[in-house]
C-alpha positions in Angstrom: 1.9 93.1 -97.4 5.4 93.0 -96.3 7.9 91.4 -98.8 11.5 90.4 -97.9 14.4 88.4 -99.3 16.7 85.8 -97.3 20.2 84.6 -98.6 21.8 81.7 -97.1 24.2 79.0 -98.0 21.4 76.2 -98.1 17.9 76.6 -98.8 17.0 75.2 -95.4 18.9 77.8 -93.7 17.3 80.5 -95.7 13.7 78.8 -94.9 14.7 79.0 -91.0 15.9 82.9 -91.6 12.8 83.6 -92.7 10.6 81.7 -90.4 12.7 83.5 -87.4 12.1 86.8 -88.7 8.6 86.8 -90.3 6.9 83.6 -88.5 5.3 80.8 -89.3 2.3 82.3 -91.4 5.4 83.8 -94.0 4.4 83.1 -97.7 7.4 82.0 -100.2 6.7 84.4 -103.1 10.0 83.0 -105.0 13.4 81.3 -105.0 16.6 81.4 -106.9 20.1 80.0 -106.7 23.0 82.8 -107.3 25.7 81.1 -109.0 29.4 82.4 -108.5 28.7 85.6 -106.0 32.3 86.8 -105.4 31.4 89.3 -102.9 30.5 86.4 -100.3 33.4 84.4 -101.7 31.0 81.4 -102.2 30.3 79.9 -105.7 26.3 79.1 -104.7 23.8 80.9 -102.7 20.1 80.6 -101.9 17.7 83.4 -102.5 14.2 83.1 -100.7 11.7 86.0 -101.4 8.6 85.7 -98.9 6.0 88.0 -98.0 3.6 88.1 -94.6 0.0 89.5 -94.8 -0.3 92.2 -92.1 -3.9 91.5 -91.7 -3.7 87.9 -91.4 -0.9 88.3 -88.9 -3.3 90.6 -86.7 -5.7 88.0 -87.1 -3.3 85.4 -85.6 -2.4 87.6 -83.0 -5.8 88.3 -82.0 -6.7 84.5 -82.2 -3.7 83.6 -80.2 -4.6 86.5 -77.5 -8.4 84.8 -77.5 -6.8 81.5 -77.0 -4.9 82.6 -74.3 -7.7 84.4 -72.8 -9.7 81.3 -72.9 -7.1 79.3 -71.2 -6.6 81.8 -68.7 -10.6 81.5 -68.1 -10.2 77.8 -68.0 -7.8 77.7 -65.6 -9.6 80.1 -63.4 -12.8 78.0 -63.5 -10.7 74.8 -62.7 -8.8 76.7 -60.0 -12.3 77.7 -58.3 -13.3 74.2 -58.6 -10.1 73.3 -56.8 -10.7 75.6 -54.0 -14.3 74.6 -53.6 -13.2 71.0 -53.1 -10.8 72.0 -50.5 -13.0 74.0 -48.9 -15.6 71.2 -48.6 -12.9 68.3 -47.6 -11.7 71.0 -44.7 -15.5 71.3 -43.8 -15.7 67.4 -43.7 -12.5 67.3 -42.0 -13.7 69.8 -39.3 -16.8 68.1 -38.9 -14.9 64.5 -38.3 -12.4 65.9 -35.9 -15.1 67.9 -34.2 -16.9 64.3 -33.7 -13.7 62.9 -32.8 -13.1 65.5 -30.0 -16.9 65.0 -28.6 -16.2 61.4 -28.5 -13.0 61.7 -26.8 -14.2 64.3 -24.3 -17.2 62.2 -23.7 -14.9 58.9 -23.2 -12.6 60.9 -20.8 -15.9 62.0 -18.5 -17.0 58.6 -18.7 -13.7 57.3 -17.5 -13.4 59.9 -15.0 -16.6 59.3 -13.4 -16.1 55.4 -13.8 -12.8 55.9 -11.8 -14.0 57.9 -9.0 -17.0 55.0 -8.7 -14.1 52.1 -8.5 -11.8 54.4 -6.1 -15.0 55.1 -3.9 -15.6 50.9 -3.6 -11.9 50.3 -3.0 -12.4 52.7 0.1 -15.5 51.5 1.5 -14.2 48.0 1.5 -11.2 49.6 3.9 -8.4 49.4 1.3 -5.7 51.8 2.5 -5.6 54.9 0.5 -2.1 54.3 -0.5 -3.0 51.1 -2.3 -6.1 52.8 -3.8 -4.0 55.6 -5.3 -1.6 53.0 -6.8 -4.3 50.7 -8.3 -5.9 54.3 -9.7 -2.5 55.2 -11.1 -2.5 51.8 -12.9 -5.7 52.4 -14.4 -4.7 56.0 -15.8 -1.7 54.3 -17.9 -4.3 52.5 -19.8 -5.7 56.0 -21.0 -6.9 55.6 -24.4 -5.9 52.1 -24.6 -9.2 50.0 -23.1 -12.7 50.6 -23.1 -14.4 52.4 -20.1 -16.3 49.2 -19.8 -13.6 47.2 -19.0 -11.9 49.4 -16.3 -13.2 47.2 -13.3 -11.5 44.2 -15.0 -8.4 46.0 -15.3 -8.7 47.1 -11.7 -9.5 43.5 -10.3 -6.4 42.5 -12.6 -4.0 45.0 -10.9 -5.3 44.1 -7.4 -4.2 40.4 -8.4 -0.8 41.4 -8.9 -0.3 42.8 -5.4 -1.6 39.7 -3.8 1.0 36.6 -3.3 -0.8 33.2 -3.0 1.2 29.7 -2.2 -0.1 26.4 -2.8 0.0 23.5 0.0 2.1 21.0 -1.6 3.4 17.9 0.5 4.9 14.9 -1.1 4.1 11.3 -0.1 7.1 9.3 1.9 8.7 12.4 2.8 8.2 13.7 6.5 6.8 17.1 6.6 6.3 19.1 9.9 4.0 22.2 9.6 2.8 24.2 12.7 0.2 26.4 12.7 0.5 29.8 14.7 -1.7 32.8 15.4 -3.7 34.9 18.2 -6.2 33.5 20.6 -9.9 32.6 19.1 -8.8 32.6 15.2 -9.7 29.0 14.8 -6.1 27.3 14.5 -7.2 24.0 15.9 -10.2 23.9 13.4 -7.9 24.8 10.5 -5.5 21.8 11.6 -8.7 19.3 11.5 -9.8 20.5 8.1 -6.3 20.3 6.6 -5.7 17.1 8.3 -8.7 15.4 6.6 -8.1 16.7 3.1 -4.5 15.6 3.4 -5.8 12.0 4.5 -8.8 11.6 2.3 -7.8 13.6 -0.9 -4.0 13.3 -1.1 -3.8 10.0 0.7 -1.4 11.1 3.4 -0.3 9.4 6.4 -0.9 12.2 8.9 -0.2 12.8 12.6 -1.3 15.7 14.8 0.7 17.1 17.8 -0.8 19.5 20.3 1.2 22.0 22.7 -1.9 23.7 23.7 -2.1 22.6 27.1 -3.2 26.0 28.5 -6.6 26.4 26.8 -9.4 24.6 28.6 -10.7 21.6 26.6 -8.2 22.3 23.5 -6.6 18.9 23.9 -10.0 17.1 24.3 -11.6 19.2 21.2 -8.6 17.7 19.1 -8.3 14.2 20.6 -12.1 13.7 19.6 -11.5 14.7 16.0 -8.8 12.2 15.7 -10.6 9.4 17.1 -13.4 10.3 14.8 -11.1 10.7 11.8 -8.7 7.9 12.7 -5.6 10.4 12.7 -2.9 9.6 15.5 -2.2 12.4 18.0 0.2 13.2 20.7 0.7 16.0 23.2 3.7 17.9 23.9 3.9 19.3 27.4 7.3 21.0 27.1 9.8 21.7 24.3 11.9 18.7 25.1 9.0 16.3 24.5 8.9 17.0 20.7 11.8 15.3 19.6 10.6 12.0 21.1 6.9 12.4 19.2 8.6 13.3 16.0 10.7 10.3 16.2 7.3 8.3 17.3 5.5 9.7 14.1 8.3 9.0 11.4 6.4 6.9 9.5 4.1 9.6 8.6 3.9 12.0 5.5 2.7 15.1 7.3 2.6 16.2 10.9 0.3 19.2 12.2 1.4 20.9 15.2 -1.3 22.6 16.8 0.1 25.7 19.0 -0.9 27.7 21.6 -2.8 30.9 20.7 -1.1 34.1 21.8 -1.6 37.4 21.8 1.0 39.0 19.5 1.7 41.9 22.5 3.1 39.4 24.5 6.6 38.5 23.2 7.4 36.2 26.3 4.4 33.6 25.1 5.7 33.9 21.7 9.3 33.1 22.6 7.8 30.1 24.2 6.2 28.8 21.2 9.3 29.4 19.3 11.0 27.0 21.5 8.5 24.1 20.5 9.0 24.7 17.0 12.6 24.8 17.1 12.7 21.9 19.0 10.5 20.0 16.7 12.4 21.5 13.6 9.4 22.5 11.8 9.6 22.4 8.1 6.9 25.1 7.4 5.0 27.6 9.6 1.8 29.3 8.6 0.3 32.1 9.9 -3.5 32.1 11.2 -5.6 34.9 11.6 -9.1 36.2 11.3 -10.7 38.4 8.3 -12.7 40.2 11.1 -9.5 41.9 12.5 -8.7 45.4 11.8 -5.9 46.5 9.3 -3.8 48.0 11.9 -4.2 44.8 14.3 -3.4 42.6 11.2 -0.2 44.8 10.7 0.8 44.5 14.2 0.1 40.7 14.1 2.7 40.0 11.1 5.2 42.3 12.7 5.4 40.4 16.1 4.7 36.8 15.0 7.7 37.6 12.7 10.3 35.6 14.9 8.4 32.4 14.5 9.4 32.7 10.7 5.8 31.9 9.4 5.9 31.7 5.5 2.0 32.1 4.5 -1.0 32.8 6.0 -4.5 31.8 6.4 -7.4 34.0 6.8 -10.5 32.5 8.9 -13.9 33.3 9.6 -14.2 35.0 5.9 -18.1 34.5 6.1 -18.3 36.6 9.4 -16.2 39.8 7.7 -18.3 42.8 6.4 -15.3 44.0 4.2 -12.2 42.5 2.9 -9.8 45.5 2.1 -7.7 44.2 5.1 -6.5 41.2 3.7 -5.0 43.1 0.7 -3.6 45.7 3.3 -2.1 42.5 5.1 -0.2 41.0 2.3 0.4 44.5 0.9 2.5 45.7 3.7 3.9 41.9 5.0 4.5 40.4 1.3 3.3 37.2 2.6 1.3 35.0 0.4 -2.3 33.9 1.3 -2.4 29.8 1.3 -6.3 29.4 2.5 -9.3 31.2 3.8 -12.1 29.3 5.7 -15.7 30.3 5.5 -17.4 28.3 8.2 -16.9 25.6 11.0 -17.8 22.7 8.8 -14.8 19.9 8.4 -13.3 19.9 5.6 -15.8 21.7 3.7 -15.3 25.4 4.9 -11.6 25.8 3.5 -10.7 27.0 0.1 -7.6 27.1 -1.4 -7.0 30.6 -2.7 -5.5 32.2 -6.2 -4.6 36.0 -6.6 -7.7 36.5 -8.9 -10.2 35.0 -6.3 -9.2 37.2 -3.6 -8.9 40.1 -5.7 -12.8 39.7 -6.9 -13.3 38.8 -3.4 -11.8 42.2 -2.2 -13.7 44.1 -4.7 -17.0 42.6 -4.7 -17.3 41.9 -1.0 -18.7 38.3 -2.4 -17.1 34.9 -1.7 -18.9 33.5 -4.9 
């Protein structure tokens, strides 16, 4: 056994010295108080005699070592469990990521295929390539935001945004003069008959008709027969100077339709003659009438050549005879002229439809009116 003495002014300090040197396993063998110890220049001191069993100390050290070894083993075991768990979670995450990548790849392939099919439909319906490109770019901007199955709906909405339309609004008790102009054979007179009946019967307007089509054989007779059947007053202007007198004659009307001569857009002189009539009448609105069966190039040429007549909207006739309707989109895209009506037959007044952008977009994409 190791024996050692510790001396301090207090018993507590002596005990702390013992523990500091011999450890907590030391045994106090005896204590005593030293009075009047001159060599330390103090009156009282405390002495502790302590001993430490070396064998017990070794056992304690070994036990402590064993405890540390066990702790290390336990920590190693926990670390291995944690690593295993991390690897398992990484495998799960990897599998989820792989599934997501596969799903996204599949979706991307489906989207590419769907966009190609939509592109083919638009081109088949004779929509211009630059317009198709713009529409497809709109779809690609929706990447990741819409389901592939909804691309067609988004495409139609995108088309609708490119198609301006206009309502036919005429007020009662306010004289409005509306002229219809356009190439030969597009159905202006039939359009006027349909609009006149709708205005009279549905909108309860007092309607008058003025024709300046004195060149086409039977044109005036056709309109006169209609006016007699429908009980709508009609007059004929043989020269621009007649317009002022006829407008005064119809001053009690709510609405006057002016039926013009069908002229080729390539004959500037004839178009100038029509403008003289419209200027004399001081027309409030001019509507371009053209056929849906006309090619895009011709439609665009018509829109440009008829510009001097200051038309503000367009009516597409003979929709029932056309095999595709991309030319309608091409026309409004290049001219920015709103569509007011389309007609789909000769029946008066049934075969005329007031349109909106969505209806026209569906017509152009599907090729079907209903």
